[in-house]
N, C-alpha and C positions, 0 to 999 in steps of 0.2 A: 636618517635625518628627519628632524621636525621642520615643517614648513609654516612659517608665520607670514601673514600679509597685513600690511598697515594701510588703512584707508583714511586719508586726510587731505583736504583741499589746499593745505598750507605746505609749500615745498620745503620751507625751513624745518617744519615739524617732521616731515618725512625723512629728511637727511639726518636729523638728530636721532630719531627713533631707530632708523636703520643702523646707524653707527653703534648705538648701544646694544641692539639685539644681535648684531653679527658677532659680538664678542662672546656670546653664549656658545658653549660647546654643542655641536650637533644641530645647529639651527641655521636654516637658510631663510632669507627675507625677500619678499617682493613688496613694492610700494605702489599705491595707486592714488593719484590726485583726483581722479574721476570715479565716483562710486558706481556709475553704470558700467565702466570698463572693468571694475573690480567684480561686479556681479557676473559679467560675461565670462571672466576668467574662472570664477567659481563654478560655473555650469560645466566646465570641462575638467576642472581640477578640484581636489578636496584639500583645503588647508587644514592644518592641525590647530591653528588658533588665529583669530582675527582681532587686531587692535583697531578700534573703530572710533573716529571722532564723531561727536554729535552734531555740531554746527557745521553744515556743509550746504552750499547752494544746490538747487535742483532736487536734491534728495538728502534729507537729514539721516542721522544714524538710526533712528527708530524705523523709518521706512526701509532703509537698507536691511535691517535685521528681519523685518517682516518678509521681504522678498527672498532673502537668503534662506531662512528657515523653511520657506515653501519649496525650495529645491529638493529633489529626491536625495535621501541619505545624507542630509546636511544638518539634521536636528541635533546631533550630538557634538557638533563642533563648538568649542568654547569661544565666546565673544566677550571681549573686554571693552567697555564703553569709556571713552574719555570725555569728561564733562567738567564744567565749572563747578566750584564748590556750592554755588547758590542754586543750582538746577536740581533740587531734590525731587520735584515732580517728575522730571525727566528720568531720574534714576528709578523711581517707582514704576514708571511705564516700561522702562527697559527690563527691569526684573520680571515683570509680568510677561514680556515677550520672549524671555529666555536668556538674557545676559547673565554671564557667570560672575563677573567682577567689574569693578570700576577703578579708574584712575582720575585724579583731580589735577586740573591744569593749575600751574605749570607742573609737568610730570617730573616726579622725583626719580632719579636714576636707580637708586637702590630699591625703592618700592616697585619700580617697573620690572627690574630683573628678577626679583623674588617672586612677584605675582605670576609673571610669565613662566618662569621655571617650574613653579608649583603646578600650574595648570597643564603645562606640557607633560610633566611627569604623571599627573593624574590621567591624562588622555592616553599615554602609552600603556599604563596599567589597565585601563578600561579596554583598550584594543586587544591587549594580550588575553584578557579574560574572555572577550568576545570570540577571539580566534580559538582559544582553548575550548570554549563551549561548542563552537561549530565543529571543531575536530572531534570532540567527544561524541557529538551527535552523529557525525558521519561514521565513526567507529562502531557506535551502537547499531546503526542501520546496517552496516556491513556484517557485523556479528549476527544480528537477527536474521538477515538474509541467508547467511551460511547455515544457521541452525534450521531455518525453514527448509533449505535445500536438502540437508541431511535427513530431516524428518520426513520429507516427501519421498526421498530415495528409500528410506527404511520401510515406509508404508508400502511402496510399490513392490519392493522385494518380498516382504511378508505376504502381500496379496498374491504374488506369483507363486509363492510356496504353497498357498492354499489351492490356487487354481491348478497347479500341477497334479494334485491328487484328484482333480475333477475333470481331467481331459480338456481343460481350456487352454488358451494361449495368452502370452503377454500382450499380443496385439489386441485381443479382446478387451483387456483392461484399459488400454490406451484409447480405443475407439469409444467404449461405453462411457468413460470419464469425459471424453471430449463432447459426446452427445449430451451428457449431463450438463456441461457448461452452456451448450447452445440453448437448451431448454430454460435453464436458469436465467440466461441473458434475455431471452424472448419474454419471459414472465416479469422482467423488470427488477430482478434482484440486484442489490448493490454489487459493484465490481469485486470488492473484497470477498463478499459471500460467494460469488460465482467461482472465484479462484479456490476458495477453501473447499467448496463442494466438489469441484473437479478433482482436487487432490485427495479428498476423503472417499470418493466413490469406489476406487479400486478395493477398498476394505470391506465391501458389502457382504462377501461370502467367507470372510476369515473364520467364521464359526464352524465351517465344515472340517476344520482340523480336529474337531471334537467328535466327528461322526465315524463310527467303526468302518473299516474298509469293506467288511462283508455287506454293509448296507450301501455305502457310498458308491461302491464299484459293482454292485450286483447287476448282472446282465439283464435280468427280467424285471417284471413288475414287482413293486414292493408290496408286502402284506400291510394290513392296517397297522399292525404293531411296528413294523419297520418304518412306515411312513410317519408315524407319530414321533419316532426317534429322529428321522430326517428333519422334521419340522422344528426340532429343537435348535438347529444351527443358528437362527437369528438370535436366540437367547444366549448361546455360547459366544457369538461374536460380540454381543453387547457386553457380556461379562468380561471379555478380554479387554475391551476398549474403554469401558465406563470408568468414571472417577479419575480420569486423567486430568492433569492441570493444563494440558494442551488443548486449545480451542479446536485444533484440527482433529485430534483424536476424539474429542467430545462429539464433533460433527459426524465422524465415522461411526461412532457408537450408535447414534440416532439412525443413521442409514442402515447399519447392519440389522438393527432391531425391526425396522419398519418397511424394508423394501419388498417384503412378500405379503404385506397387507394389500387387500383389494378394495377398490372404491365402494363396492356394494356390501362390504362387510364379510365376505366369504374367505378372506385370506387368513394368514397366520403370522405370528403366534397368538395375537390377542383379538383377532376378529374386529379390528377397528374399521370404521367406514368414513367416507367423505372427508370433510375437513378435520376430522379427529386424527387422521393419519398425518404425521408430520410432512410438511411440504417437501423436505429433502428426500424422504422415502418415496413419495409419489413421483418425484422427478426421476430418481434413479431406477424405479421400477420400469418406466417407459424406456429409458436408455438401455437398460440391461436386456430386457426382453427383445427389443428391436434388434440389437446386435446378435443376440443368441439365435434368433430366427434366421437372420441373413448370413450367418457364418456356418461353414462346414465343420462338422465334428466327426469323430470316429464312428459314432453311432447314428449319424443322420447327414443328409445333404443340406446345403444351404437353400433356404427358401428364396424364390425370386422376389425382388424388391416390391413389386406390385402386390404380390400375395401377402407379404408382411405388412404393407400399408393397409390393405383391406382388413387384415386380422386386427390390427390396433384400432382401426376405425370402428370395427364391429364391437370391440371390447370397451369403447368409451362409455363411462358410467357404470361399467360392470367391473372389469379388472382394473382399468386405468382411469385416472383423473382426466376428463376431457380436455381441460386447459393445457395439460402437459403434452398430450398427444398433438393437439393443434399447434403448440409451440414448436415441437420437433419438425412437423411437416411444413411449417411456415418458413423454415430455413433449409429447405431441401437441397439447394445448390451447395450449401456448406456441409450438409450431411454427406453428399457425394465426395466432396473434397477430403473429408476425414476418412472415408472408406478407402480412398486411393492412397492417402498418406500413410495409413496404418494397415495396409493390406497384409494378410498372412503371407509369410515367405514361401510356404509350400502347403500342399494339401495335407491334412492330418493322416497319419498312418492307419492302416486297417486295425480295427479294434481287436484286442486279445479276446480269447474265448470267454473270459470271466468278467468283461468290463463293458458297460454301456454308458458310464459317465453321468453327467449332471441332469439328465432328463428327469430324474426322480425329484429334483428340488422344486 
């Protein structure tokens, strides 16, 4: 049903207009002799059309329009002003204030019904388009969220596949990615960038799928030649992830390539230093090493938290960006919460005779 209100201080006009409008299919009518009462009704209800007299005591039609259009979500409601044929200046002012159409006194029945019917039909079409647009927007948001969720799941599963070759655990990925977001938040990165970096961080070592088992799982110290091959894994990871149309995978490619660079320039694969290392890589480097040090592995015991903190503090400006280290430790209570939430389910099994894991990397 379309709801029309008529505002006119003349009771005879109200009765006449109500009688005519009620004959239209799908139209309900409310009438108001007092424009203030009409405005109060409009604060609580949204009409589909207003038929408004200009000449009224206390408040004329122009003032009513000004106050009505100032109400929230009322700017698109059509208003038809009823004026005398001689009041052209009033019509011009009404047009400037948003009136959609005019009727001339005395009101012609045919003209009234046609103009009102046309405006109501136009309003219904406009509302349908608006509703359709809102529905489509919601569908796009939902579809985008589903794609992001599948993308995130795929990344985590692929990351775990790489970590399984390297004696790591899925909990390590969850912890280090959560630490990554803590650091990013403390550094003031935008929320969307924080979320993307957290989702991309688990892909940091995906390039290890390209390292031969004889090197990746070698129990002893690597030779110089073997170490050179091991240090290719950031390049492999970048090659796997680069050139994607996905911003998330583009972020992961940067992280994979740069998370083994060191702040003093002694890292790999490109020996970048300081601010030349992408911030994403500097953040992940701190998060990854901190969790690796404080987690038990088949080839080592977990470091005590205080020892790990001292190590990272000592390596500020050498291995790590000092700002990233400070950002992690500034949120220490949240670090502890993450460790508890994503604790490893059980201690790692004893290492096989030919495996020492990720210590080479």
